[in-house]
N, C-alpha and C positions, 0 to 999 in steps of 0.2 A: 468702795472704790471700783471704778470700772476698768475691765480689762482692755489694754490697747489692742487694736486690730492688727491683722496680719499685714505683711509687707504688699501682699497680692491685692489687698482691697483697700489699700491706704489712700490712693492717689486721689480718686473721686470722693473719697469719705473725708479726707482732711479738707478739702475746699468746702464741702457741703457743711461740715461742722462750724466752719467759721463765718458762712456768708449768709445762712438763713435767718439771721438775727433781723429784727425789724427797726432796730435803733438808728438814728441819723447820724450823719457826721457832726452836726452841729451840737450834739451832745456827747462828746467822746467819754468812755468809761461808764455810760449807762448800762443797766442790767441787760443781759442778752436773752432773746427769746429761745424757746426750745428748738434745737436743730431739727430740719426736715429734710425732704428730698433737694436736690440741687436746683438752682435756678434753671428754667428752660433755655436760656439764651447761651448756656456754657455747654461745652462738650468734653465731659471727663475723659474721652478716649485720646484727646490731644496730649502728648506726653509733656510733663513738667520739666523745668531745669533740674539740674543736681541741687542748687540751693532750695529750689521750690519743694523739692521732695523731703527735704527736712523738717517741713512743717509739720509732718506727721509723726514725729519722734516724742517719745515719752522718756522722761527720767524716772528713776525709782522714786518713791515717795520719800521725802525727807525724813519723816518720822518713823517709818517702817520700810526700809530698802527692799524688803522681801515681797513687795507688792508694787504695781506702777502706780505714779501719780494720777489724779483724777481728771487732768487736762493734759492735752499735748504741752510740750515746753512753750512752743511758739505762741500758744494761745494764752498761756499764763503770763508770759513777758506782754503780750499785747494788751490783754484785758487789765492787768496789774499797772501797765503803763498808762491807762486812761484811754486807750484807742480802740477798745473792744468793738464799737459800732462803725468804725471807720470802712471796713471791707464790705459789709453788707450794705452800706449805703452806696459805696461805689458800685457794686453789682447791680442794685435796683436801678441806679442812673444808667448803667451799661446797657441793661436788658431794655431800657427805653429807647436806645439810641439806633437809628436806622442806617447809618452811613458810617464809612471808615473816617471821613472828615470830621463828622460829629464826635465818632468815638477818640480821635486823637485830640481833638479840642478838649474833651472830658478829661482824658488821661492827662494833659498838661495842667489843666485847672486844678484837678484833685491833688496831683503830685505836689503842686506848689503850696496847695493849702495843707497838705501833710507836713511838708517841710517846715512851713510858717507854724504849724501847731506844735511840732516837735521843738523848735527855737523858742516859742514862748514858754513851753512847759520848762525846758532847760533853764531858762532864764527867770522862771518863777513869776512870769507876767500873768497876773489873774490867778485863778484857782488851779492847784496842781492836782490833777485827777489821777485816781489810783494809787495802789499801795507802795510802788516803788518811788525811791527819790527822785526829785525833779532831775539831778543831773545824770540819770541812767540813760546811755545812749542806745540800749538795746531794743527798747519799744520801737523806735523809728526803723531800725533794721528789719526786725520780723514783721512789722506792719508792711512796710514797703514790699517785701518779698510775698506776703501773702496776697497782697493787691495785685502785684505781677503775675500771679498764678492764675487770677481770674481774667486779666486781660490776655494772657496766653491762650486761654481755653474758650474765649469769646467766638461764638459760632454765628455770626450774622447771617440773614439771608442771602444766598449767593456766595458765601464762604470768603476766605481770605487766601492770598498767596502766602507762602513762607516769608518773603521779604515784608509783605504788608503787615504780617502779625510781628515780626522781629521789630520794624519801625515803631509800632504801636507801643510795643513793651518798652522800647528804648526811650520813647519821648517820656513816658511816665517815670521810668527810671532816673533820667537827668534830672526831670523837674523836682522829684522827690529828694534829691541829693543836694538842692540848692544851686544847681549849675544854670539855672535860668533866672535866679533871684538876685545875682549880683547887680548892684547899682550904686557905683562909686561916684561921689559928688564931684562937680567942677570947683576950679578955684584954685589959686596960688598959695593961699594960705591953709590948704588941708593936706594932710599926709594921707595917701591911699594905700591900703594894703589887702591882699588877699591871701587867706590861709586855708590849706586843705587838710582834712582828716581822713581815716579811712574807716571802713566797715570793721565788724568783728572777723576773725578768722580762727583757723585750726579748730574748727568746730566738730570734726570727728575723733573718736577715741577718748582716751582719759580713764578714769576709774569707773568701773561698770559695778552693778549691783546684782542680787539674785533673782530681781523682779522680772519675769519672762517678758520678752520683746521690747525691753527698754535699751537706752543707747548709753554710750559713756559720758562722762560729766563735762567734757570739753565743750559741749554745745553751750554751757553757760557763759562762754567767754564775751567779754565785752571789749571795748577798745577806747583807751583814754584820749586817743587822737581825734575820734569822732565825737566824744563827749567835749572836747576842748573847742571843735568847730561849732558845735551847738551854742556852747557858752558864749563864743565871740562874735557870732554873726550879727552884723548890724549894730555892733555896739561902737562907742566912740570914747577916744582916751585924749586927755590934755597932755601934750608932751612937755618936756623940760623946757623948751624954747617957746611954749605958749600956743603953739599949733593944735589945731583939732585933728586927731587922726581918726579916720573912719576905716572899721574893719569889716570886711566881707568873708564869709567862709562856705565852704561846701565839703561834701565827703566823696571818696573814691572807693570803686569797688576793689576787693582783694581777688581780682582775676585777670587774665592777660588780655583776652580778645577786646575788651572795652578800652583798654589802653592803647591796643593796636587800631582801634577805630578813631582814636583821637579825642577821648573824653576829655582828658586834662588840657590838650591844646585848644580845644574849642571852648573851654571855660576860661582860660587865662589869657590865651593869645590875643583875643581882641583888645583886651586891657594893656597889651604891651604895645600896641600900635600906636603912632602919634595921635594926639588928640588931647583935649581939656580933661579927659578922665582917665589918662594914662597913669598905670600903677606906679607907685614909689617904692613899693616892697612886695616880694611875693615869696611866701614860705610854704614849705610842705612839712607836714608833721605825721609821724607814725610811731608805733609802739615798739620797743626792742626789749630789753631784759634788765635784771639788777635794779640797783637803787641810784642810777644817774642818767642824766639827761647827756646824750652825744650829740655835738655839734659836727654833722660829717663834712669833710673837707672835699674829698673826691669821689664822684660817681662814676660808675661803670655802665658802659653800653651793654655789656654781656648780661643776659638775664635767662631765668626759666628753670632753675634747677629743682626748685620746691613748687608742689601744686598749690593753685589758688582754691578758692572756695567752690569752684566748678570742677574740681578734681584735675584740672588740666595744667601741664607744666610743658612749655615748648622745647626745653634743651636739658632735659633730664641726663644725668650721668650715664655712661655704658659701661658696665662691669666695674664700677667705682672710678672709671677715669673720666675726667671731664672733655666734653666735646669741644672741639676747636672753633673759633669763631669765623674762620677763612672759609668763604664760600658756603657759609651755613647761616642763612637768613634767621632760621629759628632760635639761634644763640645770640643774635645781635637785636637790640631794639630797633624797631622799624617805624619811622615816622611817616605818617600820612602825607600824600602829595601835596594836600592844600596847606600844610605847614612845612614845606621844604623837604621832604622826604627824598633820600637818596639811596641808591643800591650799593654804593661803594663801601670797602672796609672801614675807611677814614672819613666817610660822609654819609651820615653824621660822624664826629669824631669818636675816638673809643673813650675819652675821658671828658668830664666837665668839672668844673670846681665850684665851690660855694663863694659867695661875696658877702658873707655875714659879718658883721662887726664882733668878731669873736672876743677881743679884749674887752669891749664894753659889756657884752653879754654874761661874761664870766664874773667882771668886776661889780656887776649890779646886785650881786648876791641874792638873786631871785628866789632862794630857798629860806631866808632868814625868818620870815614871818609866816611861813607856811607850816602847819602842824606835822610831825613826823608819824607815819602811819604805823600801826603794830608790824613788827617784823623788818622795819627799814634797817638795812646793813650799811649805809653810808658811814664812814668812820666819824666824819665831823658831825657831832650831834647837835650842832647850834643850826643846822639847815635841815631842810626835809631830804633834798636830794643834791648830789653833786652836779657839776656842769663841766664836761670835759671836752676839750678840742680832739675830735677824733680824726687823726691823719692817717689811718692804717688803711691798707688796700691791699689786693692781690692780683698780679698780672701774670700773663704769659710773655716771658722776656724774649722768646722766639716764637712768633704767631703761627708757625708750623709744627710745633711740637707742644705736647700737653703738660710739660715740666712747668710748675707754678713757682713764682717767688713771692713772698709776702714781705711788705715793708712797713715800718713804723708801728709794729706791733709787740706788745700793747703799747698804746699810746700813753704818755705820762699824764697823770691826773691833776699836775700843777702847771700853771700858766704864768709866763712864757715857758716853752719848754728849754731844757739846758742846750740842747743842739737842734738846729733846724730841721724839719722834717724833710724826707727825701721824696721829691714828687716822682710821678709816674714817668717812664721813660718815653719819649717822643716816638719811638718805633715800636712800642710795646702794644700788645691786645690786652684789653681789660678783661678780668675774671670777676672781681668784686670790689666794689667801693667800701669805704668804712661801715656803710650800712648794709653790706652784703650784696647779693645779686637778685633779691627778691623784689616785690613791687613798692616797697619803701625806697629802695634804691632808683627803680625805674621812675618813681615820681619826682625824686630829686634830680635825676638825669634830664628828664624831659623839660622841667621847669626851667633849669639853668640853661639848656640849650635854647629855649624859647628866648631867655634873657640874652644870651649872645648873638642870635640871628636878629634880634631887634635892635642890637648895638646899645643896650640900656647899661648904664653905670648905677646899678640900684642893688640894695641888699636882696639877695636872693640864696636860698639853701635849705637844708633839710635839719630838723630836730627830731631826734629819736628820744621818745620817752622811757622812763621805767616801765617795767612789766606790771600790769595790774591785777593780774590773775592770782588773788590771794583770798582764799575763801577759810572759814572756819570749820565747815562740815563738808561732806561729800556731796550732798546732793540738794541741798536748799538752793534756791534760785538766787538769793541774795542775802547778805548778811553785814554786819557792821564793820568787819575789817574790809571786805571787797569794797564797800562804800567808801571807808576812809581812804584806801589808796586812790580810788578815782577822785575823790574830792582834792586830795593834796596834789596829784599830777597835773590835773586840770588848772588848780591856782598857780602853781610854779609855771606851767606851760604860759599862761595867760601873761606871768611877769616877764617871761622871756621874749614874748612877742611885743610887749610895750618897751623893753630894753631896746629891742631893734629900732621901734618907731621914734625912741628918745635921739637916735642918732641919725635919722634920716632928714635931710634938706627938704 
């Protein structure tokens, strides 16, 4: 087993390790060439992002945790996911490119190809390459991050401005998330739906081993909402009334700046505008905890208390006391001007709500035919997971005081509830929705705000899945239990989306 390199030398080395193979994109998963010096068109002195720096991380060896694994964790996932040759092929093409326009076109084309390959792999269309199950969402994430590190360090003759470099990386990022891939059909007899998922997250920390230079095992995390997006993208479903529903999906980053730059609005917003391809339902999905799905009712404008994958959080607590939202843009979700942004405390509003067919989604018994994974704690053993209408939320009743009030908590697990839930007060300031005040809540807020501003009467809301991070051992990158949880969560998530489509006119 090789010893991992020190942090001081890892930034350039991690890129070189991944990029010097000669395999082509057309043959994902093919054997890698021996690593050598980094490509001449890259400048390893250009700093990588926080996420890209994790490419150099090693886990302890699963069989002997006193020594490091023989590959970085990222390369293990990329190669075992069948994408071992992707980044080297991208790098070779980039090094032949002489202009920013050419590089931007390449980034968009290769990003879309990566998304398409990940969708085909997840849906087992053709040969599933690599040792990881087809349903694993992690190969897409780590391949995308690795490719972004190359684009970030591209050093063409004449150089790039910071803004040009950022735009190049963002073009690829959006393309590789499926954000340019959404293609809803026309027609009155078609039901059109867009579903979002999320990247992996909370990658730092976790159980550590004795192997020198290794990281905690949280880096292994996957995200069932991202796996769901890959499983659903481009699929069709025959609704109960005989219509054909067409599902398009994409994934969102777990960091605040991209949301603030309008990633979600730019993806979904055009399909909420009038026209023959206007969306009939728009759903956001993310991972929560436990063994139940939560259908979130109220979404809060407040955000930022927990850091994203970039280690940034715009509104952390101060001395354990939450910051107020009044005159504090960092603690209030900001909408970009092109999608109707405003600076006032109530513009955008402090709260939005879901318009999901809650009763029908719960009555659909979506977990009945889904296998229960090991360790499932939902008390009704006839289903995989429970489905709960989550009406809880927390507010500042006085927007000038840090005192908080929580309502409808815990929400009842039976439907309908014996007493109606208490809605947020009209003059309150939001602190957290049922889904908290992290980026899942933010995706729900932005999506339903788009619905309201477009004046649409369509199902829109957020589905929180159970937690997928169940492993049998400390350092294996995958195992049967981890795979079983993902498989079951994705299956029931699909059923919940179909339950929405069955109620859509």
